[in-house]
C-alpha positions in Angstrom: 0.0 0.0 0.0 1.4 3.4 -1.0 1.7 6.3 1.4 0.2 9.7 0.6 2.4 11.9 -1.5 4.0 14.9 0.0 4.1 18.2 -1.7 7.3 18.9 -3.7 7.3 22.6 -2.9 5.8 24.7 -0.2 2.6 26.5 -1.2 2.9 30.3 -0.9 0.7 32.3 1.5 -0.9 34.3 -1.4 -1.9 31.0 -3.2 -3.5 29.6 0.0 -5.3 32.9 0.7 -6.5 33.2 -2.9 -8.1 29.7 -2.7 -9.7 30.6 0.7 -10.9 33.9 -0.6 -12.7 32.3 -3.5 -14.6 30.0 -1.1 -15.4 33.0 1.2 -16.7 35.1 -1.7 -19.0 32.2 -2.8 -20.3 31.8 0.7 -20.9 35.6 1.0 -22.9 35.7 -2.3 -24.9 32.7 -1.1 -25.7 34.5 2.2 -26.7 37.7 0.6 -29.1 35.8 -1.7 -30.8 34.1 1.2 -31.4 37.2 3.4 -34.9 38.5 3.1 -35.6 42.2 3.7 -39.2 43.0 4.5 -41.2 46.1 5.5 -42.2 46.6 9.1 -46.0 46.6 9.3 -46.0 49.4 11.9 -43.4 52.0 10.8 -42.9 50.8 7.2 -39.1 50.7 7.5 -36.9 48.0 6.0 -36.0 45.2 8.4 -34.6 41.6 8.2 -37.3 38.9 8.2 -38.0 37.2 11.5 -36.3 39.8 13.6 -37.5 42.8 15.6 -37.6 46.2 13.8 -34.5 48.2 14.7 -36.4 51.5 14.5 -39.6 50.9 16.4 -38.8 47.7 18.3 -41.9 45.7 17.3 -42.0 42.0 16.4 -45.2 40.1 15.5 -47.4 42.9 16.6 -46.0 43.5 20.1 -43.3 45.6 21.5 -40.1 43.6 22.1 -37.5 46.4 22.4 -38.5 49.5 24.4 -37.1 52.4 22.3 -38.6 55.1 24.4 -36.5 54.2 27.5 -33.1 55.8 27.6 -30.2 53.5 28.4 -28.3 54.4 31.5 -24.5 54.0 31.1 -23.1 51.5 33.6 -20.0 53.0 35.2 -19.5 50.8 38.3 -20.1 47.2 38.9 -21.8 46.6 42.2 -20.0 43.9 44.2 
């Protein structure tokens, strides 16, 4: 039984990254094709499907994110 052949020369970093980049670009194109952008029924802004609206905070007809409340900045951790 023969052993696996070893490479005769070392593959350069640019060659490796080029091969990886082509795979990455194909995956990115596939991901962009599958994302669905829909309109929010309440504020009519664009949002990703099956997520809460980033502008009004509604999802499936109810408020999920309270946009009216101001976030207090946490400066100290209570021990």
